[in-house]
C-alpha positions as CSV (number, residue, x, y, z in Angstrom):
1,M,119.5,150.8,121.6
2,A,123.3,150.2,122.1
3,P,125.6,149.2,119.3
4,P,126.5,145.6,118.9
5,K,129.5,144.3,120.7
6,V,132.0,143.2,118.0
7,R,135.5,142.0,118.5
8,F,138.1,139.6,117.0
9,L,138.8,136.4,118.9
10,T,142.1,135.9,116.9
11,R,144.9,138.4,117.5
12,I,145.0,140.9,114.7
13,Y,148.1,143.2,114.2
14,H,146.2,146.3,113.2
15,P,146.4,149.9,114.5
16,N,142.6,150.1,115.0
17,I,142.2,146.7,116.8
18,D,143.6,146.2,120.3
19,K,145.1,143.0,121.9
20,L,141.7,142.1,123.3
21,G,140.2,142.2,119.8
22,R,138.2,145.4,120.3
23,I,137.7,147.5,117.2
24,C,138.0,151.3,116.9
25,L,135.2,152.1,114.5
26,D,132.8,155.0,114.8
27,I,129.7,153.1,113.9
28,L,130.4,150.8,116.8
29,K,130.5,153.8,119.2
30,D,129.2,157.4,118.8
31,K,128.0,157.0,115.2
32,W,125.8,154.0,115.9
33,S,122.2,154.0,114.8
34,P,119.6,151.2,115.2
35,A,118.9,151.7,111.5
36,L,122.3,150.2,110.6
37,Q,122.2,146.6,109.4
38,I,124.7,143.9,110.4
39,R,125.8,144.0,106.7
40,T,126.8,147.6,107.1
41,V,128.8,146.8,110.2
42,L,130.6,143.9,108.5
43,L,131.4,146.0,105.4
44,S,132.7,148.8,107.6
45,I,135.0,146.3,109.4
46,Q,136.2,144.9,106.1
47,A,137.0,148.4,104.9
48,L,138.9,149.2,108.1
49,L,140.9,146.0,107.7
50,S,141.8,147.0,104.1
51,A,142.6,150.6,105.0
52,P,143.9,151.1,108.5
53,N,143.7,154.5,110.1
54,P,146.9,154.9,112.2
55,D,145.8,158.5,113.1
56,D,143.0,157.1,115.2
57,P,144.6,154.1,116.8
58,L,143.5,151.6,119.5
59,A,146.9,150.0,119.4
60,N,149.5,152.8,119.6
61,D,152.5,150.6,119.1
62,V,151.1,149.1,115.9
63,A,150.1,152.6,114.7
64,D,153.6,153.8,115.3
65,H,155.0,150.8,113.4
66,W,152.6,151.5,110.6
67,K,153.5,155.1,110.3
68,T,157.3,154.5,110.3
69,D,157.4,151.3,108.3
70,E,154.1,150.3,106.7
71,A,155.6,147.4,104.8
72,G,157.2,146.1,108.0
73,A,153.9,146.4,109.8
74,V,152.1,144.5,107.0
75,Q,154.8,141.8,107.2
76,T,154.4,141.5,110.9
77,G,150.7,141.1,110.5
78,M,151.2,138.4,107.9
79,L,153.6,136.5,110.1
80,L,151.0,136.5,112.9
81,I,148.4,135.1,110.5
82,E,150.8,132.4,109.4
83,C,151.7,131.6,113.0
84,H,148.1,131.4,114.0
85,T,147.4,129.1,111.1
86,L,150.2,126.8,112.2
87,S,149.0,127.1,115.9
88,C,152.1,128.8,117.1
89,T,152.2,130.2,120.6
């Protein structure tokens, strides 16, 4: 059985999420097991959002920004959230 296909529809400025919303998470790839529950998948995504791993990036530009200026990267992410909320393009 293959892992579920999970992605974000809204753009997320995160080193482990690419521009297409794909998520770099081991349990969605090589560490997948059919014994895992959707709850486990969602908790793992929540943990990844809280603690990005710029050393295993899917978005290299965001990872570089995170490594050189973490506060700036967080601010950029917050601005994108605000812009999305206001329906900016």
